[in-house]
C-alpha positions in Angstrom: 98.1 1.5 -16.4 95.6 1.2 -19.2 92.0 1.6 -18.1 89.4 0.0 -20.6 86.6 2.0 -18.9 88.1 5.4 -19.3 86.1 7.7 -21.5 87.8 9.1 -24.6 89.5 12.5 -24.3 88.1 13.5 -27.8 84.8 14.9 -26.6 84.7 17.7 -29.2 85.4 15.4 -32.2 82.8 16.3 -34.9 83.0 12.8 -36.3 81.8 11.2 -33.1 78.1 11.1 -33.4 75.5 9.7 -31.1 73.1 6.9 -31.9 70.2 9.2 -32.9 72.5 11.4 -35.0 73.7 8.4 -36.9 70.2 7.3 -37.5 69.2 10.7 -38.8 72.2 10.8 -41.1 71.3 7.4 -42.6 67.7 8.4 -43.1 68.7 11.7 -44.7 71.2 9.9 -47.0 68.5 7.4 -48.1 66.0 10.2 -49.0 65.3 11.1 -52.6 66.4 14.5 -53.8 62.9 15.8 -53.9 62.3 14.8 -50.2 65.6 16.4 -49.2 64.7 19.7 -50.9 61.2 19.7 -49.4 62.7 19.1 -45.9 65.4 21.8 -46.4 62.8 24.3 -47.6 60.6 23.6 -44.5 63.6 23.9 -42.2 64.8 27.2 -43.7 61.5 29.1 -43.4 61.9 32.5 -41.8 59.9 31.3 -38.7 62.3 28.4 -38.0 65.4 30.6 -38.6 64.1 33.2 -36.2 63.4 30.6 -33.5 66.8 29.0 -33.8 69.0 32.0 -34.7 71.2 31.7 -31.6 71.7 28.0 -32.1 72.5 28.4 -35.8 75.1 31.1 -35.0 76.7 29.0 -32.2 77.0 26.0 -34.5 78.5 28.1 -37.3 81.0 29.7 -34.9 81.9 26.2 -33.5 82.5 24.9 -37.0 84.7 27.9 -37.8 86.7 27.4 -34.6 87.2 23.7 -35.3 88.4 24.4 -38.9 85.5 22.8 -40.7 84.6 26.0 -42.5 86.4 29.3 -43.0 85.4 32.8 -41.7 84.4 33.8 -45.3 82.1 30.8 -45.5 80.5 31.8 -42.1 79.9 35.3 -43.4 78.4 34.0 -46.7 76.0 31.7 -44.8 75.0 34.6 -42.5 74.2 36.8 -45.4 72.3 34.1 -47.2 70.2 33.2 -44.1 69.7 36.9 -43.2 71.5 36.6 -39.8 
């Protein structure tokens, strides 16, 4: 029997974003190019990368496993970020 309260089986779907993630994506999309570049430069400082190295690697591996990016792209990103 169909249960309207049953949770979806697609828990690892990358297109399923939470409320705050959707808000952040909308805000990022509405930013000017200068603001985006400024934010990315701040985020990719060596201090931030060193603090979040494990998280960055885990996300890249998850993206590779789900087929969003290839193994070559993961290696290229690791080299560019110095991981």
